[in-house]
OpenMM code with the backbone's topology and positions (N, CA, C; nanometers):
from openmm import Vec3, app, unit

residues = "UNK UNK UNK UNK UNK UNK UNK UNK UNK UNK UNK UNK UNK UNK UNK UNK UNK UNK UNK UNK UNK UNK UNK UNK UNK UNK UNK UNK UNK UNK UNK UNK UNK UNK UNK UNK UNK UNK UNK UNK UNK UNK UNK UNK UNK UNK UNK UNK UNK UNK UNK UNK UNK UNK UNK UNK UNK UNK UNK UNK UNK UNK UNK UNK UNK UNK UNK UNK UNK UNK UNK UNK UNK UNK UNK UNK UNK UNK UNK UNK UNK UNK UNK UNK UNK UNK UNK UNK UNK UNK UNK UNK UNK UNK UNK UNK UNK UNK UNK UNK UNK UNK UNK UNK UNK UNK UNK UNK UNK UNK UNK UNK UNK UNK UNK UNK UNK UNK UNK UNK UNK UNK UNK UNK UNK UNK UNK UNK UNK UNK UNK UNK UNK UNK UNK UNK UNK UNK UNK UNK UNK UNK UNK UNK UNK UNK UNK UNK UNK UNK UNK UNK UNK UNK UNK UNK UNK UNK UNK UNK UNK UNK UNK UNK UNK UNK UNK UNK UNK UNK UNK UNK UNK UNK UNK UNK UNK UNK UNK UNK UNK UNK UNK UNK UNK UNK".split()
positions = [
    Vec3(-8.1915, 3.0301, 2.9726),
    Vec3(-8.2847, 2.9219, 2.9971),
    Vec3(-8.3933, 2.9673, 3.0945),
    Vec3(-8.3523, 3.0365, 3.1992),
    Vec3(-8.4503, 3.0796, 3.2990),
    Vec3(-8.5514, 3.1774, 3.2387),
    Vec3(-8.5051, 3.2642, 3.1509),
    Vec3(-8.5964, 3.3587, 3.0861),
    Vec3(-8.6950, 3.2840, 2.9972),
    Vec3(-8.6445, 3.1892, 2.9197),
    Vec3(-8.7346, 3.1090, 2.8375),
    Vec3(-8.8335, 3.0322, 2.9242),
    Vec3(-8.7855, 2.9785, 3.0345),
    Vec3(-8.8769, 2.9055, 3.1232),
    Vec3(-8.9908, 2.9966, 3.1684),
    Vec3(-8.9575, 3.1171, 3.2102),
    Vec3(-9.0609, 3.2104, 3.2573),
    Vec3(-9.1573, 3.2482, 3.1452),
    Vec3(-9.1023, 3.2712, 3.0258),
    Vec3(-9.1853, 3.3161, 2.9139),
    Vec3(-9.2630, 3.2037, 2.8454),
    Vec3(-9.2336, 3.0805, 2.8819),
    Vec3(-9.3092, 2.9671, 2.8284),
    Vec3(-9.3911, 2.8986, 2.9380),
    Vec3(-9.3999, 2.9655, 3.0524),
    Vec3(-9.4817, 2.9170, 3.1630),
    Vec3(-9.4355, 2.7817, 3.2144),
    Vec3(-9.3078, 2.7510, 3.1944),
    Vec3(-9.2512, 2.6244, 3.2382),
    Vec3(-9.1496, 2.6503, 3.3492),
    Vec3(-9.0828, 2.5472, 3.3919),
    Vec3(-8.9801, 2.5608, 3.4933),
    Vec3(-8.8781, 2.4495, 3.4732),
    Vec3(-8.7550, 2.4789, 3.5076),
    Vec3(-8.6468, 2.3822, 3.4895),
    Vec3(-8.6468, 2.3245, 3.3491),
    Vec3(-8.6800, 2.4084, 3.2517),
    Vec3(-8.6839, 2.3688, 3.1107),
    Vec3(-8.7716, 2.2476, 3.0863),
    Vec3(-8.8753, 2.2348, 3.1664),
    Vec3(-8.9681, 2.1238, 3.1483),
    Vec3(-9.0529, 2.1484, 3.0247),
    Vec3(-9.1047, 2.0443, 2.9724),
    Vec3(-9.1925, 2.0548, 2.8574),
    Vec3(-9.3272, 2.1119, 2.9011),
    Vec3(-9.3839, 2.1952, 2.8166),
    Vec3(-9.5169, 2.2488, 2.8450),
    Vec3(-9.6200, 2.1366, 2.8551),
    Vec3(-9.5902, 2.0217, 2.7977),
    Vec3(-9.6819, 1.9081, 2.8033),
    Vec3(-9.7003, 1.8565, 2.9462),
    Vec3(-9.6097, 1.8920, 3.0355),
    Vec3(-9.6190, 1.8451, 3.1728),
    Vec3(-9.7078, 1.9349, 3.2588),
    Vec3(-9.7594, 2.0427, 3.2018),
    Vec3(-9.8287, 2.1426, 3.2813),
    Vec3(-9.9810, 2.1351, 3.2871),
    Vec3(-10.0504, 2.0539, 3.2090),
    Vec3(-10.1970, 2.0584, 3.2151),
    Vec3(-10.2540, 2.0428, 3.3555),
    Vec3(-10.1901, 1.9666, 3.4396),
    Vec3(-10.2416, 1.9490, 3.5749),
    Vec3(-10.2248, 2.0756, 3.6583),
    Vec3(-10.1312, 2.1611, 3.6224),
    Vec3(-10.1047, 2.2833, 3.6990),
    Vec3(-10.1782, 2.4053, 3.6440),
    Vec3(-10.1948, 2.4104, 3.5128),
    Vec3(-10.2596, 2.5259, 3.4493),
    Vec3(-10.3749, 2.4731, 3.3645),
    Vec3(-10.4949, 2.5131, 3.3972),
    Vec3(-10.6124, 2.4638, 3.3252),
    Vec3(-10.6114, 2.5120, 3.1802),
    Vec3(-10.6869, 2.4443, 3.0954),
    Vec3(-10.6964, 2.4847, 2.9547),
    Vec3(-10.7463, 2.6281, 2.9414),
    Vec3(-10.8438, 2.6649, 3.0216),
    Vec3(-10.8985, 2.8011, 3.0161),
    Vec3(-10.7905, 2.9032, 3.0514),
    Vec3(-10.7176, 2.8782, 3.1573),
    Vec3(-10.6106, 2.9701, 3.1968),
    Vec3(-10.5001, 2.9728, 3.0917),
    Vec3(-10.4673, 2.8564, 3.0360),
    Vec3(-10.3625, 2.8484, 2.9335),
    Vec3(-10.3991, 2.9341, 2.8127),
    Vec3(-10.5245, 2.9238, 2.7689),
    Vec3(-10.5699, 3.0008, 2.6521),
    Vec3(-10.5673, 3.1504, 2.6785),
    Vec3(-10.5751, 3.1890, 2.8038),
    Vec3(-10.5649, 3.3306, 2.8397),
    Vec3(-10.4202, 3.3746, 2.8560),
    Vec3(-10.3386, 3.2889, 2.9139),
    Vec3(-10.1998, 3.3251, 2.9436),
    Vec3(-10.1088, 3.3272, 2.8212),
    Vec3(-10.1224, 3.2287, 2.7342),
    Vec3(-10.0308, 3.2165, 2.6198),
    Vec3(-10.0294, 3.3416, 2.5325),
    Vec3(-10.1449, 3.3962, 2.4916),
    Vec3(-10.1407, 3.5174, 2.4093),
    Vec3(-10.0801, 3.6373, 2.4830),
    Vec3(-10.0864, 3.6351, 2.6148),
    Vec3(-10.0285, 3.7452, 2.6922),
    Vec3(-9.8772, 3.7358, 2.7011),
    Vec3(-9.8233, 3.6145, 2.7159),
    Vec3(-9.6779, 3.6002, 2.7292),
    Vec3(-9.6077, 3.5942, 2.5942),
    Vec3(-9.6791, 3.5570, 2.4885),
    Vec3(-9.6129, 3.5397, 2.3594),
    Vec3(-9.5405, 3.6657, 2.3105),
    Vec3(-9.5969, 3.7863, 2.3198),
    Vec3(-9.5230, 3.9033, 2.2709),
    Vec3(-9.3862, 3.9210, 2.3389),
    Vec3(-9.3799, 3.8928, 2.4686),
    Vec3(-9.2517, 3.9041, 2.5387),
    Vec3(-9.1586, 3.7895, 2.4992),
    Vec3(-9.2141, 3.6702, 2.4821),
    Vec3(-9.1339, 3.5579, 2.4341),
    Vec3(-9.0762, 3.5906, 2.2973),
    Vec3(-9.1590, 3.6452, 2.2104),
    Vec3(-9.1143, 3.6793, 2.0750),
    Vec3(-9.0007, 3.7818, 2.0783),
    Vec3(-9.0115, 3.8826, 2.1635),
    Vec3(-8.9036, 3.9833, 2.1746),
    Vec3(-8.7729, 3.9194, 2.2184),
    Vec3(-8.7812, 3.8358, 2.3217),
    Vec3(-8.6594, 3.7719, 2.3720),
    Vec3(-8.6009, 3.6769, 2.2682),
    Vec3(-8.6868, 3.5979, 2.2058),
    Vec3(-8.6447, 3.5010, 2.1040),
    Vec3(-8.5785, 3.5743, 1.9873),
    Vec3(-8.6380, 3.6830, 1.9433),
    Vec3(-8.5820, 3.7619, 1.8333),
    Vec3(-8.4459, 3.8197, 1.8724),
    Vec3(-8.4341, 3.8668, 1.9944),
    Vec3(-8.3052, 3.9209, 2.0414),
    Vec3(-8.1993, 3.8111, 2.0442),
    Vec3(-8.2369, 3.6930, 2.0888),
    Vec3(-8.1414, 3.5817, 2.0908),
    Vec3(-8.1000, 3.5435, 1.9487),
    Vec3(-8.1948, 3.5437, 1.8550),
    Vec3(-8.1601, 3.5096, 1.7169),
    Vec3(-8.0714, 3.6156, 1.6531),
    Vec3(-8.0841, 3.7403, 1.6981),
    Vec3(-7.9933, 3.8454, 1.6503),
    Vec3(-7.8500, 3.8144, 1.6934),
    Vec3(-7.8359, 3.7548, 1.8107),
    Vec3(-7.7026, 3.7133, 1.8556),
    Vec3(-7.6513, 3.6002, 1.7668),
    Vec3(-7.7379, 3.5070, 1.7295),
    Vec3(-7.6988, 3.4008, 1.6362),
    Vec3(-7.6444, 3.4621, 1.5066),
    Vec3(-7.7092, 3.5667, 1.4581),
    Vec3(-7.6682, 3.6274, 1.3318),
    Vec3(-7.5346, 3.6999, 1.3438),
    Vec3(-7.5069, 3.7541, 1.4624),
    Vec3(-7.3857, 3.8351, 1.4807),
    Vec3(-7.2682, 3.7589, 1.5387),
    Vec3(-7.2944, 3.6468, 1.6015),
    Vec3(-7.1847, 3.5762, 1.6667),
    Vec3(-7.2312, 3.4465, 1.7281),
    Vec3(-7.1700, 3.4135, 1.8384),
    Vec3(-7.1973, 3.2881, 1.9064),
    Vec3(-7.2824, 3.3129, 2.0305),
    Vec3(-7.4056, 3.2648, 2.0339),
    Vec3(-7.4879, 3.2831, 2.1533),
    Vec3(-7.4413, 3.1916, 2.2662),
    Vec3(-7.4604, 3.2374, 2.3867),
    Vec3(-7.4332, 3.1536, 2.5027),
    Vec3(-7.5448, 3.0497, 2.5112),
    Vec3(-7.5078, 2.9259, 2.5305),
    Vec3(-7.6033, 2.8165, 2.5471),
    Vec3(-7.7088, 2.8145, 2.4361),
    Vec3(-7.6633, 2.7908, 2.3148),
    Vec3(-7.7527, 2.7941, 2.1987),
    Vec3(-7.8657, 2.6921, 2.2080),
    Vec3(-7.8472, 2.5853, 2.2799),
    Vec3(-7.9504, 2.4823, 2.2898),
    Vec3(-8.0739, 2.5347, 2.3639),
    Vec3(-8.0616, 2.6475, 2.4314),
    Vec3(-8.1786, 2.7076, 2.4977),
    Vec3(-8.2894, 2.7367, 2.3969),
    Vec3(-8.2545, 2.7575, 2.2723),
    Vec3(-8.3559, 2.7884, 2.1706),
    Vec3(-8.4446, 2.6695, 2.1364),
    Vec3(-8.4173, 2.5540, 2.1914),
    Vec3(-8.5121, 2.4432, 2.1728),
    Vec3(-8.6390, 2.4686, 2.2545),
    Vec3(-8.6292, 2.5480, 2.3599),
    Vec3(-8.7432, 2.5715, 2.4498),
    Vec3(-8.8583, 2.6445, 2.3800),
    Vec3(-8.8336, 2.7593, 2.3120),
    Vec3(-8.9494, 2.8259, 2.2505),
    Vec3(-9.0120, 2.7450, 2.1373),
    Vec3(-8.9310, 2.6707, 2.0629),
    Vec3(-8.9871, 2.5888, 1.9548),
    Vec3(-9.0767, 2.4801, 2.0127),
    Vec3(-9.0296, 2.4159, 2.1161),
    Vec3(-9.1096, 2.3114, 2.1804),
    Vec3(-9.2412, 2.3705, 2.2320),
    Vec3(-9.2337, 2.4909, 2.2866),
    Vec3(-9.3514, 2.5587, 2.3416),
    Vec3(-9.4532, 2.5924, 2.2329),
    Vec3(-9.4109, 2.6619, 2.1269),
    Vec3(-9.5073, 2.7080, 2.0261),
    Vec3(-9.5622, 2.5944, 1.9416),
    Vec3(-9.4877, 2.4845, 1.9285),
    Vec3(-9.5361, 2.3745, 1.8440),
    Vec3(-9.6195, 2.2720, 1.9214),
    Vec3(-9.6362, 2.2940, 2.0486),
    Vec3(-9.7229, 2.2057, 2.1265),
    Vec3(-9.8678, 2.2406, 2.0925),
    Vec3(-9.9523, 2.1435, 2.0579),
    Vec3(-10.0894, 2.1736, 2.0153),
    Vec3(-10.1673, 2.2635, 2.1108),
    Vec3(-10.1518, 2.2450, 2.2386),
    Vec3(-10.2243, 2.3275, 2.3366),
    Vec3(-10.1832, 2.4745, 2.3248),
    Vec3(-10.0560, 2.4981, 2.3034),
    Vec3(-10.0078, 2.6353, 2.2868),
    Vec3(-10.0477, 2.6889, 2.1505),
    Vec3(-10.0230, 2.6089, 2.0454),
    Vec3(-10.0513, 2.6530, 1.9089),
    Vec3(-10.1954, 2.7009, 1.8954),
    Vec3(-10.2885, 2.6276, 1.9524),
    Vec3(-10.4297, 2.6644, 1.9402),
    Vec3(-10.4651, 2.7886, 2.0222),
    Vec3(-10.3824, 2.8232, 2.1194),
    Vec3(-10.4079, 2.9429, 2.2008),
    Vec3(-10.3531, 3.0701, 2.1352),
    Vec3(-10.2643, 3.0558, 2.0379),
    Vec3(-10.2050, 3.1718, 1.9704),
    Vec3(-10.3000, 3.2257, 1.8641),
    Vec3(-10.2968, 3.3570, 1.8446),
    Vec3(-10.3730, 3.4171, 1.7343),
    Vec3(-10.3040, 3.3795, 1.6030),
    Vec3(-10.3723, 3.3999, 1.4915),
    Vec3(-10.3110, 3.3697, 1.3616),
    Vec3(-10.1839, 3.4508, 1.3407),
    Vec3(-10.1833, 3.5769, 1.3824),
    Vec3(-10.0639, 3.6601, 1.3690),
    Vec3(-9.9506, 3.6054, 1.4554),
    Vec3(-9.9823, 3.5629, 1.5766),
    Vec3(-9.8808, 3.5048, 1.6632),
    Vec3(-9.8284, 3.3735, 1.6058),
    Vec3(-9.9164, 3.2948, 1.5454),
    Vec3(-9.8721, 3.1714, 1.4814),
    Vec3(-9.7761, 3.2024, 1.3672),
    Vec3(-9.8088, 3.3025, 1.2862),
    Vec3(-9.7200, 3.3404, 1.1761),
    Vec3(-9.5853, 3.3881, 1.2300),
    Vec3(-9.5862, 3.4645, 1.3376),
    Vec3(-9.4613, 3.5113, 1.3986),
    Vec3(-9.3803, 3.3951, 1.4538),
    Vec3(-9.4484, 3.2977, 1.5127),
    Vec3(-9.3791, 3.1808, 1.5663),
    Vec3(-9.3141, 3.0998, 1.4544),
    Vec3(-9.3831, 3.0857, 1.3428),
    Vec3(-9.3262, 3.0131, 1.2293),
    Vec3(-9.2063, 3.0896, 1.1734),
    Vec3(-9.2164, 3.2218, 1.1638),
    Vec3(-9.1038, 3.3005, 1.1141),
    Vec3(-8.9824, 3.2842, 1.2058),
    Vec3(-9.0030, 3.2926, 1.3362),
    Vec3(-8.8914, 3.2778, 1.4309),
    Vec3(-8.8310, 3.1378, 1.4221),
    Vec3(-8.9159, 3.0372, 1.4094),
    Vec3(-8.8673, 2.8997, 1.4000),
    Vec3(-8.7869, 2.8809, 1.2723),
    Vec3(-8.8362, 2.9342, 1.1624),
    Vec3(-8.7640, 2.9263, 1.0347),
    Vec3(-8.6306, 3.0001, 1.0443),
    Vec3(-8.6316, 3.1199, 1.1017),
    Vec3(-8.5073, 3.1965, 1.1171),
    Vec3(-8.4066, 3.1168, 1.2001),
    Vec3(-8.4547, 3.0606, 1.3082),
    Vec3(-8.3684, 2.9839, 1.3977),
    Vec3(-8.3088, 2.8634, 1.3264),
    Vec3(-8.3914, 2.7915, 1.2531),
    Vec3(-8.3449, 2.6747, 1.1803),
    Vec3(-8.2333, 2.7137, 1.0828),
    Vec3(-8.2561, 2.8195, 1.0085),
    Vec3(-8.1586, 2.8642, 0.9097),
    Vec3(-8.0265, 2.9066, 0.9753),
    Vec3(-8.0359, 2.9866, 1.0811),
    Vec3(-7.9148, 3.0329, 1.1497),
    Vec3(-7.8412, 2.9176, 1.2176),
    Vec3(-7.9152, 2.8253, 1.2768),
    Vec3(-7.8510, 2.7107, 1.3420),
    Vec3(-7.7780, 2.6246, 1.2396),
    Vec3(-7.8380, 2.6070, 1.1226),
    Vec3(-7.7704, 2.5293, 1.0194),
    Vec3(-7.6423, 2.5992, 0.9743),
    Vec3(-7.6473, 2.7306, 0.9574),
    Vec3(-7.5264, 2.8037, 0.9187),
    Vec3(-7.4171, 2.7882, 1.0236),
    Vec3(-7.4546, 2.8002, 1.1511),
    Vec3(-7.3568, 2.7824, 1.2584),
    Vec3(-7.3014, 2.6400, 1.2597),
    Vec3(-7.3881, 2.5408, 1.2432),
    Vec3(-7.3423, 2.4014, 1.2434),
    Vec3(-7.2446, 2.3775, 1.1288),
    Vec3(-7.2713, 2.4393, 1.0157),
    Vec3(-7.1842, 2.4231, 0.8997),
    Vec3(-7.0471, 2.4857, 0.9217),
    Vec3(-7.0408, 2.5884, 1.0067),
    Vec3(-6.9146, 2.6593, 1.0312),
    Vec3(-6.8450, 2.6132, 1.1587),
    Vec3(-6.9048, 2.5186, 1.2297),
    Vec3(-6.8516, 2.4744, 1.3594),
    Vec3(-6.8013, 2.3314, 1.3506),
    Vec3(-6.7456, 2.2872, 1.4616),
    Vec3(-6.7034, 2.1474, 1.4715),
    Vec3(-6.7241, 2.1002, 1.6144),
    Vec3(-6.7139, 1.9705, 1.6319),
    Vec3(-6.7197, 1.9115, 1.7650),
    Vec3(-6.8491, 1.9378, 1.8394),
    Vec3(-6.8355, 1.9735, 1.9668),
    Vec3(-6.9498, 1.9945, 2.0551),
    Vec3(-7.0383, 2.1084, 2.0049),
    Vec3(-6.9771, 2.2151, 1.9559),
    Vec3(-7.0561, 2.3285, 1.9050),
    Vec3(-7.1428, 2.2842, 1.7876),
    Vec3(-7.0847, 2.2082, 1.6963),
    Vec3(-7.1619, 2.1594, 1.5809),
    Vec3(-7.2803, 2.0754, 1.6281),
    Vec3(-7.2562, 1.9869, 1.7226),
    Vec3(-7.3637, 1.9015, 1.7740),
    Vec3(-7.4752, 1.9844, 1.8385),
    Vec3(-7.4382, 2.0890, 1.9117),
    Vec3(-7.5393, 2.1746, 1.9749),
    Vec3(-7.6245, 2.2446, 1.8699),
    Vec3(-7.5601, 2.3007, 1.7672),
    Vec3(-7.6357, 2.3688, 1.6617),
    Vec3(-7.7204, 2.2709, 1.5813),
    Vec3(-7.6692, 2.1504, 1.5598),
    Vec3(-7.7500, 2.0491, 1.4909),
    Vec3(-7.8748, 2.0162, 1.5721),
    Vec3(-7.8601, 2.0091, 1.7021),
    Vec3(-7.9762, 1.9811, 1.7880),
    Vec3(-8.0803, 2.0920, 1.7744),
    Vec3(-8.0352, 2.2175, 1.7747),
    Vec3(-8.1274, 2.3307, 1.7582),
    Vec3(-8.1942, 2.3236, 1.6209),
    Vec3(-8.1154, 2.2948, 1.5195),
    Vec3(-8.1687, 2.2843, 1.3838),
    Vec3(-8.2742, 2.1742, 1.3767),
    Vec3(-8.2438, 2.0594, 1.4338),
    Vec3(-8.3361, 1.9471, 1.4286),
    Vec3(-8.4640, 1.9749, 1.5076),
    Vec3(-8.4517, 2.0379, 1.6249),
    Vec3(-8.5706, 2.0756, 1.7026),
    Vec3(-8.6567, 2.1731, 1.6220),
    Vec3(-8.5922, 2.2663, 1.5540),
    Vec3(-8.6653, 2.3660, 1.4761),
    Vec3(-8.7396, 2.2998, 1.3606),
    Vec3(-8.6731, 2.2099, 1.2897),
    Vec3(-8.7384, 2.1385, 1.1793),
    Vec3(-8.8522, 2.0517, 1.2318),
    Vec3(-8.8288, 1.9845, 1.3446),
    Vec3(-8.9353, 1.9034, 1.4048),
    Vec3(-9.0543, 1.9907, 1.4447),
    Vec3(-9.0248, 2.1107, 1.4977),
    Vec3(-9.1320, 2.2032, 1.5352),
    Vec3(-9.2167, 2.2414, 1.4150),
    Vec3(-9.1510, 2.2716, 1.3026),
    Vec3(-9.2259, 2.3058, 1.1808),
    Vec3(-9.3077, 2.1869, 1.1318),
    Vec3(-9.2504, 2.0675, 1.1404),
    Vec3(-9.3245, 1.9477, 1.0986),
    Vec3(-9.4470, 1.9257, 1.1879),
    Vec3(-9.4315, 1.9496, 1.3176),
    Vec3(-9.5447, 1.9352, 1.4104),
    Vec3(-9.6519, 2.0396, 1.3820),
    Vec3(-9.6091, 2.1623, 1.3593),
    Vec3(-9.7043, 2.2691, 1.3252),
    Vec3(-9.7821, 2.2317, 1.1997),
    Vec3(-9.7127, 2.1719, 1.1035),
    Vec3(-9.7790, 2.1327, 0.9791),
    Vec3(-9.8928, 2.0350, 1.0041),
    Vec3(-9.8814, 1.9526, 1.1060),
    Vec3(-9.9888, 1.8564, 1.1349),
    Vec3(-10.1138, 1.9266, 1.1874),
    Vec3(-10.0991, 2.0511, 1.2326),
    Vec3(-10.2139, 2.1248, 1.2882),
    Vec3(-10.2724, 2.2246, 1.1890),
    Vec3(-10.2134, 2.2330, 1.0723),
    Vec3(-10.2600, 2.3261, 0.9705),
    Vec3(-10.3138, 2.2478, 0.8511),
    Vec3(-10.4427, 2.2591, 0.8221),
    Vec3(-10.5000, 2.1864, 0.7092),
    Vec3(-10.4248, 2.2167, 0.5789),
    Vec3(-10.4004, 2.1127, 0.5024),
    Vec3(-10.3352, 2.1293, 0.3725),
    Vec3(-10.1859, 2.1527, 0.3809),
    Vec3(-10.1229, 2.1187, 0.4933),
    Vec3(-9.9796, 2.1458, 0.5118),
    Vec3(-9.8940, 2.0203, 0.5087),
    Vec3(-9.9403, 1.9175, 0.4444),
    Vec3(-9.8638, 1.7930, 0.4399),
    Vec3(-9.7271, 1.8148, 0.3753),
    Vec3(-9.7213, 1.8966, 0.2724),
    Vec3(-9.5935, 1.9230, 0.2047),
    Vec3(-9.4956, 1.9934, 0.2985),
    Vec3(-9.5468, 2.0752, 0.3885),
    Vec3(-9.4602, 2.1436, 0.4848),
    Vec3(-9.3920, 2.0429, 0.5762),
    Vec3(-9.4651, 1.9451, 0.6211),
    Vec3(-9.4072, 1.8420, 0.7070),
    Vec3(-9.2947, 1.7689, 0.6337),
    Vec3(-9.3166, 1.7340, 0.5080),
    Vec3(-9.2142, 1.6639, 0.4297),
    Vec3(-9.0922, 1.7529, 0.4071),
    Vec3(-9.1136, 1.8800, 0.3760),
    Vec3(-9.0009, 1.9721, 0.3530),
    Vec3(-8.9207, 1.9922, 0.4812),
    Vec3(-8.9889, 1.9999, 0.5940),
    Vec3(-8.9190, 2.0159, 0.7223),
    Vec3(-8.8359, 1.8916, 0.7537),
    Vec3(-8.8894, 1.7744, 0.7257),
    Vec3(-8.8129, 1.6507, 0.7495),
    Vec3(-8.6892, 1.6444, 0.6604),
    Vec3(-8.7010, 1.6950, 0.5370),
    Vec3(-8.5850, 1.6977, 0.4474),
    Vec3(-8.4763, 1.7873, 0.5054),
    Vec3(-8.5156, 1.9041, 0.5530),
    Vec3(-8.4175, 1.9958, 0.6126),
    Vec3(-8.3587, 1.9349, 0.7392),
    Vec3(-8.4411, 1.8670, 0.8176),
    Vec3(-8.3916, 1.8052, 0.9406),
    Vec3(-8.2792, 1.7072, 0.9118),
    Vec3(-8.2843, 1.6412, 0.7985),
    Vec3(-8.1847, 1.5394, 0.7657),
    Vec3(-8.0556, 1.5972, 0.7076),
    Vec3(-8.0509, 1.7276, 0.6835),
    Vec3(-7.9287, 1.7886, 0.6293),
    Vec3(-7.8130, 1.7719, 0.7269),
    Vec3(-7.6967, 1.7534, 0.6734),
    Vec3(-7.5764, 1.7430, 0.7555),
    Vec3(-7.4758, 1.8479, 0.7096),
    Vec3(-7.4197, 1.9239, 0.8040),
    Vec3(-7.3144, 2.0185, 0.7675),
    Vec3(-7.2016, 1.9430, 0.6974),
    Vec3(-7.1421, 2.0083, 0.6023),
    Vec3(-7.0361, 1.9445, 0.5265),
    Vec3(-7.0871, 1.8777, 0.4006),
    Vec3(-7.2192, 1.8669, 0.3883),
    Vec3(-7.2774, 1.8121, 0.2664),
    Vec3(-7.2724, 1.9178, 0.1565),
    Vec3(-7.3216, 1.8839, 0.0405),
    Vec3(-7.3190, 1.9806, -0.0699),
    Vec3(-7.3980, 2.1073, -0.0339),
    Vec3(-7.3324, 2.2244, -0.0350),
    Vec3(-7.4026, 2.3471, 0.0026),
    Vec3(-7.5209, 2.3787, -0.0891),
    Vec3(-7.5106, 2.3383, -0.2140),
    Vec3(-7.6203, 2.3645, -0.3069),
    Vec3(-7.7457, 2.2869, -0.2653),
    Vec3(-7.7266, 2.1637, -0.2202),
    Vec3(-7.8398, 2.0820, -0.1770),
    Vec3(-7.9041, 2.1416, -0.0525),
    Vec3(-7.8218, 2.1893, 0.0398),
    Vec3(-7.8742, 2.2510, 0.1622),
    Vec3(-7.9519, 2.3774, 0.1287),
    Vec3(-7.8962, 2.4595, 0.0417),
    Vec3(-7.9640, 2.5833, 0.0039),
    Vec3(-8.0954, 2.5532, -0.0668),
    Vec3(-8.0955, 2.4518, -0.1524),
    Vec3(-8.2181, 2.4143, -0.2226),
    Vec3(-8.3234, 2.3645, -0.1247),
    Vec3(-8.2814, 2.2845, -0.0269),
    Vec3(-8.3763, 2.2342, 0.0732),
    Vec3(-8.4348, 2.3492, 0.1543),
    Vec3(-8.3515, 2.4472, 0.1923),
    Vec3(-8.4013, 2.5633, 0.2666),
    Vec3(-8.4949, 2.6469, 0.1793),
    Vec3(-8.4607, 2.6651, 0.0524),
    Vec3(-8.5479, 2.7398, -0.0390),
    Vec3(-8.6818, 2.6683, -0.0561),
    Vec3(-8.6770, 2.5354, -0.0698),
    Vec3(-8.8004, 2.4571, -0.0825),
    Vec3(-8.8855, 2.4699, 0.0434),
    Vec3(-8.8198, 2.4664, 0.1606),
    Vec3(-8.8928, 2.4796, 0.2858),
    Vec3(-8.9616, 2.6154, 0.2935),
    Vec3(-8.8880, 2.7220, 0.2618),
    Vec3(-8.9467, 2.8565, 0.2664),
    Vec3(-9.0656, 2.8661, 0.1711),
    Vec3(-9.0499, 2.8153, 0.0494),
    Vec3(-9.1593, 2.8191, -0.0485),
    Vec3(-9.2790, 2.7380, 0.0001),
    Vec3(-9.2531, 2.6253, 0.0622),
    Vec3(-9.3608, 2.5398, 0.1122),
    Vec3(-9.4341, 2.6069, 0.2275),
    Vec3(-9.3587, 2.6688, 0.3178),
    Vec3(-9.4223, 2.7423, 0.4281),
    Vec3(-9.5130, 2.8506, 0.3716),
    Vec3(-9.4643, 2.9223, 0.2720),
    Vec3(-9.5403, 3.0344, 0.2152),
    Vec3(-9.6664, 2.9891, 0.1413),
    Vec3(-9.6779, 2.8619, 0.1097),
    Vec3(-9.8002, 2.8109, 0.0460),
    Vec3(-9.9143, 2.7964, 0.1454),
    Vec3(-9.8828, 2.7960, 0.2741),
    Vec3(-9.9869, 2.7919, 0.3768),
    Vec3(-10.0395, 2.9347, 0.3890),
    Vec3(-10.1681, 2.9582, 0.3647),
    Vec3(-10.2197, 3.0954, 0.3571),
    Vec3(-10.1784, 3.1878, 0.4717),
    Vec3(-10.1827, 3.1422, 0.5936),
    Vec3(-10.1493, 3.2335, 0.7038),
    Vec3(-9.9999, 3.2612, 0.7159),
    Vec3(-9.9176, 3.1870, 0.6398),
    Vec3(-9.7720, 3.2071, 0.6460),
    Vec3(-9.7165, 3.2669, 0.5161),
    Vec3(-9.8032, 3.3229, 0.4324),
    Vec3(-9.7601, 3.3764, 0.3034),
    Vec3(-9.6585, 3.4893, 0.3148),
    Vec3(-9.6570, 3.5577, 0.4272),
    Vec3(-9.5665, 3.6722, 0.4430),
    Vec3(-9.4300, 3.6332, 0.4998),
    Vec3(-9.4033, 3.5041, 0.5111),
    Vec3(-9.2732, 3.4596, 0.5593),
    Vec3(-9.1627, 3.5205, 0.4735),
    Vec3(-9.0604, 3.5704, 0.5370),
    Vec3(-8.9477, 3.6305, 0.4643),
    Vec3(-8.8231, 3.5458, 0.4833),
    Vec3(-8.7244, 3.5725, 0.4020),
    Vec3(-8.5975, 3.5018, 0.4123),
    Vec3(-8.5388, 3.5229, 0.5510),
    Vec3(-8.4769, 3.4214, 0.6037),
    Vec3(-8.4138, 3.4297, 0.7362),
    Vec3(-8.2910, 3.5195, 0.7302),
    Vec3(-8.2582, 3.5836, 0.8427),
    Vec3(-8.1338, 3.6611, 0.8457),
    Vec3(-8.0153, 3.5672, 0.8243),
    Vec3(-7.9098, 3.6207, 0.7727),
    Vec3(-7.7892, 3.5427, 0.7482),
    Vec3(-7.6903, 3.5634, 0.8602),
    Vec3(-7.6126, 3.4631, 0.8859),
    Vec3(-7.5054, 3.4714, 0.9851),
    Vec3(-7.3928, 3.5557, 0.9273),
    Vec3(-7.3457, 3.6495, 1.0049),
    Vec3(-7.2339, 3.7328, 0.9628),
    Vec3(-7.1066, 3.6585, 1.0012),
    Vec3(-7.0301, 3.6211, 0.9007),
    Vec3(-6.9061, 3.5476, 0.9283),
    Vec3(-6.8084, 3.6362, 1.0036),
    Vec3(-6.7378, 3.5739, 1.0946),
    Vec3(-6.6361, 3.6474, 1.1716),
    Vec3(-6.5254, 3.6921, 1.0783),
    Vec3(-6.4840, 3.8156, 1.0967),
    Vec3(-6.3747, 3.8698, 1.0147),
    Vec3(-6.2408, 3.8261, 1.0684),
    Vec3(-6.1339, 3.8638, 0.9987),
    Vec3(-6.0010, 3.8280, 1.0450),
    Vec3(-5.9737, 3.8904, 1.1815),
    Vec3(-5.9166, 3.8108, 1.2688),
    Vec3(-5.8964, 3.8508, 1.4061),
    Vec3(-5.7879, 3.9428, 1.4269),
] * unit.nanometer
topology = app.Topology()
chain = topology.addChain("A")
for resn in residues:
    res = topology.addResidue(resn, chain)
    for name in ("N", "CA", "C"):
        topology.addAtom(name, app.Element.getBySymbol(name[0]), res)
């Protein structure tokens, strides 16, 4: 959490929306592109843990999604950084759903929260991209998925989301999310 806070220019996991009084728009537009590469490295490393096992405090991944999908941040990112942010958000959503489907109790609820934040982030991003109305609808469909539901429906919703994201010109290079490696026999 502390690393995400530093890399998103926030503190105590506060929302970036609380910072305009502390960091001017001009400074924000300069700082965000500088910190994003390091945020992306850390975020990618954390998602690699999602793919290989159980990350510590998985709900921490709500922080980068909230950061990149905030309009002030989104507009400060380059098109390449925006595409990378969408890829990371999509990867996170997919991995969180896989974990939620394989978990129960508190763990399931935590992964569902990450999944829902990720879908909400994609829906918010869609509002800032002309011609992305279908992306917002596809993200809302994925957000409503529940572990334990028909796996075919979940897979179809994820496939539809990926296809919809790829229809946005700057996100055409989106690739399939990494898959969670199931734990082997102990």
